[in-house]
Structures are given as C-alpha cells and as structure tokens.
C-alpha positions in Angstrom: 6.1 15.2 10.9 9.1 14.9 8.5 9.1 18.4 7.0 12.4 19.6 8.4 14.5 16.6 7.4 17.2 16.7 4.8 16.8 14.6 1.6 19.4 12.1 2.9 17.5 11.8 6.3 14.2 11.3 4.4 15.8 8.6 2.3 17.1 6.8 5.4 13.8 7.1 7.2 11.4 6.4 4.3 13.2 3.6 2.5 12.7 0.7 5.0 9.0 1.2 5.3 8.3 1.7 1.6 10.6 -1.2 0.5 9.2 -3.6 3.1 5.6 -2.6 2.4 5.7 -2.9 -1.4 7.9 -6.0 -1.6 6.0 -8.0 1.0 2.7 -6.8 -0.5 3.5 -8.4 -3.8 5.1 -11.4 -2.3 1.9 -12.1 -0.4 -0.1 -12.0 -3.6 2.2 -14.5 -5.2 2.4 -16.8 -2.2 -1.4 -17.0 -1.7 -1.9 -17.6 -5.4 0.6 -20.4 -5.2 -1.2 -22.0 -2.3 -4.5 -21.6 -4.3 -3.1 -23.5 -7.3 -1.4 -20.9 -9.5 2.4 -21.4 -10.0 2.9 -18.4 -12.2 4.7 -16.2 -9.6 6.8 -19.2 -8.4 7.9 -20.1 -11.9 9.0 -16.5 -12.6 11.1 -16.4 -9.4 8.8 -13.9 -7.6 8.3 -15.9 -4.4 11.4 -14.5 -2.9 12.4 -11.9 -0.3 15.0 -10.6 -2.7 13.8 -7.0 -3.1 15.5 -6.7 -6.5 13.1 -9.2 -8.0 10.1 -7.0 -7.0 11.5 -3.5 -7.5 10.0 -1.1 -10.0 12.2 1.8 -10.9 9.3 4.2 -11.2 6.9 2.9 -8.5 9.4 1.9 -5.8 11.9 4.8 -6.2 11.0 7.7 -8.5 7.4 8.1 -7.6 7.9 8.2 -3.8 10.9 10.6 -4.2 8.9 12.8 -6.5 6.0 13.0 -4.0 8.5 13.9 -1.3 10.2 16.5 -3.4 6.9 18.2 -4.4 5.6 17.9 -0.8 2.5 16.0 -1.8 -0.2 15.5 0.8 0.1 11.8 0.4 2.9 9.3 -0.2 2.9 5.8 -1.6 4.7 3.6 -4.0 4.4 0.2 -5.5 6.5 -2.8 -6.7 6.2 -4.8 -10.0 2.8 -6.5 -9.8 3.1 -10.2 -9.2 1.6 -12.1 -12.2 -1.4 -14.2 -11.3 -3.2 -16.5 -13.8 -6.7 -16.5 -12.2 -7.9 -19.3 -14.4 -5.3 -21.6 -12.7 -6.8 -21.0 -9.2 -8.7 -23.9 -7.8 -11.7 -21.7 -7.1 -11.2 -18.6 -9.2 -13.9 -16.4 -7.7 -13.1 -17.2 -4.0 -9.4 -17.4 -4.5 -9.3 -14.1 -6.4 -10.6 -12.5 -3.2 -8.0 -14.2 -1.1 -5.1 -13.3 -3.4 -6.2 -9.7 -3.7 -6.8 -9.3 0.1 -3.3 -10.8 0.9 -1.5 -7.6 -0.2 -3.4 -5.0 1.9 -3.6 -7.5 4.9 0.2 -7.7 4.8 0.5 -3.9 4.9 -1.7 -3.8 7.9 0.3 -6.5 9.7 3.5 -4.5 9.0 1.8 -1.4 10.3 0.8 -3.2 13.5 4.3 -4.5 14.0 5.6 -1.0 13.5 3.2 0.3 16.1 4.3 -2.4 18.5 7.9 -1.3 17.9 7.0 2.3 18.7 5.3 1.2 21.9 8.2 -1.0 22.9 11.0 1.5 22.4 8.8 4.4 23.5 8.3 2.8 26.9 11.7 1.3 27.3 14.3 2.5 29.7 17.1 2.6 27.0 17.4 5.3 24.3 16.5 3.7 20.9 19.1 3.9 18.1 19.1 7.2 16.0 16.2 7.5 13.6 14.6 4.2 14.7 11.5 5.8 16.1 11.1 7.9 12.9 11.6 4.8 10.7 8.9 2.9 12.7 6.6 5.9 12.6 6.9 6.3 8.9 6.6 2.5 8.4 3.3 2.6 10.3 2.0 5.6 8.2 3.1 4.3 4.8 1.8 0.8 5.3 -1.6 2.0 6.6 -1.7 4.3 3.5 -0.8 1.4 1.2 -3.4 -0.9 2.8 -6.2 1.6 2.6 -5.3 2.9 -0.9 -5.2 -0.6 -2.4 -8.6 -1.5 -0.9 -10.2 1.3 -2.9 -12.8 -0.5 -5.0 -11.3 0.3 -8.4 -9.6 -2.0 -10.9 -6.8 -2.8 -11.1 -6.4 -2.1 -7.4 -6.8 -5.0 -4.9 -10.2 -3.5 -3.7 -11.4 -3.8 -7.3 -10.3 -7.5 -7.5 -12.1 -8.2 -4.2 -15.2 -6.5 -5.5 -15.0 -8.5 -8.7 -15.0 -11.7 -6.7 -17.9 -10.7 -4.6 -20.2 -9.5 -7.3 -22.6 -11.9 -9.1 -21.0 -13.1 -12.4 -23.0 -10.9 -14.7 -22.1 -7.7 -12.7 -18.5 -8.9 -12.2 -18.1 -9.2 -16.0 -19.4 -5.7 -16.5 -17.3 -4.3 -13.7 -14.2 -6.0 -15.2 -14.6 -3.9 -18.3 -13.8 -0.7 -16.2 -10.2 -1.9 -15.7 -9.1 -0.3 -18.9 -10.1 3.1 -17.4 -8.7 2.4 -13.9 -5.4 4.2 -14.4 -7.0 7.2 -16.0 -9.5 7.4 -13.1 -6.6 7.3 -10.6 -4.7 10.0 -12.4 -7.9 12.1 -12.4 -8.3 11.7 -8.6 -4.6 12.3 -7.8 -3.6 15.0 -10.2 -6.5 16.5 -12.4 -9.1 17.2 -9.7 -6.6 19.0 -7.4 -5.4 21.1 -10.4 -9.0 22.0 -11.3 -9.6 22.9 -7.7 -6.6 25.3 -7.6 -7.9 27.1 -10.7 -11.2 27.9 -8.9 -9.4 28.5 -5.5 -11.2 25.5 -4.0 -9.5 22.4 -2.7 -10.6 19.2 -4.4 -8.2 16.6 -3.0 -9.5 13.0 -2.8 -6.6 11.8 -0.8 -6.7 14.6 1.8 -10.5 14.8 2.1 -11.4 11.0 1.9 -8.3 8.9 2.5 -6.6 11.4 5.0 -9.2 10.9 7.8 -9.3 7.1 7.2 -5.5 6.9 7.4 -5.3 9.1 10.5 -8.0 7.1 12.4 -6.4 3.8 11.5 -2.9 5.0 12.6 -4.5 6.3 15.9 -6.3 3.0 16.4 -3.1 1.0 15.9 -1.1 3.2 18.3 -3.9 3.0 20.9 -4.1 -0.8 20.5 -0.3 -1.3 20.8 -0.1 1.2 23.7 -2.6 -1.0 25.6 -0.4 -4.0 25.0 2.5 -2.4 26.8 
C-alpha cells in the first residue's frame, strides 16, 4: 500500500497513527488504573495528552522507522509503559483485567474512528486534503495491529495481564513466572524463527502467518461496518 512513498512521505503518513495509537494506549492504562484506585501514573504526570511524557525513543521512533527501512512484513511501536501498582487497585484481579484491556480497546476505537473518516471522506463530494486518506488508512491498519498484537496471551503484553487475571490464583502465579522470558519469546517469534526459516528456504513468520490474517479480517470488518454507516 505504501511501498512507493519516499521516506519523508512515509514519516508524514505514519507518524499520526503511530503517535496517537501508542500514546492513547498508555494513557488509557493509566486512566483506568487511576479510576480503580491506583494513583501511580497520576503522581508521575502520565495522565496527560502531552506525547512527550509518553514517548520512548526506541519504541516510538527508532523501531517503527527500522521496520519501515527494512521493509518488515509488520509494523508496530510502543510508548513508555505506564507504571501500575496492582496492589493498590481496589479489586486487583478484576481491575488488572480492566487496566490491561483498556489499551487494546483504545486502539480498536481509534481504528474504528479512522474507518469512519475513510468512509466520510471517501463518499464526500469534496476532495480530501493531500495525504489525509493515506493517514487514515495507515491509522486504521496500525491501530488494529497494535490492538491484536497486545492481546497476544504472553506476559508482559496486555493479553498476558488479562489471562493472569482470568486464571485461578495458583495457575496465575505460575503463569506470572513466565514474564521473565516474555521478551525473549517475542524476539524469537519476530526475528529468530524467520531467520531459521530462511536458512531452510521455508517461511516461518508468526506475524505474517498468524497475525496477518487476523489483522486483514479486522480491517475489512471495520471498513465494511463504517461503509454501512454511510
């Protein structure tokens, strides 16, 4: 979709969706935690729309740009995780689920709004401003990707937190021990398995084979839904 764009055009088109997605994702975590009794994020000044407070040099800028540069089959980024003291939550097990789910839910809301924007400007009589349709299309794609990726049931991802809250306490404690290996597992899925596959001339790409179809179907569902609205 965006293969023939220059680096400057990609930066213009990609930045709003990534920035909005990762900043509001983390803000949602902190806000729901605050409503559930934990003031940690509020006391650290993280309940703000100021993107500078949430930006992570590697996750918000360098990682997405590197994925674009190397033409990766997937694209995502992240902001500085909002600190949450789960022991401060009024109902730790239930509220852990709510706090964790708030981030991906926010990404899906942004994706839905982006789809509505595409439908509105796509069916309007006036020509939309330059690049606006591309910005909305990428915002839809990246926020669906962020939402689905973060729901993967692996700690420290949001899906892992949700699963921890749903499991019976003994199983939850055992599952929580896997968090120390979470980043290593992600690196294996993202980098190691595709490299091994290339060595044996066989594609082993978790994101393309598993997440790719989920992302595509979700994007199509949102576009069909928003098309029916208009």
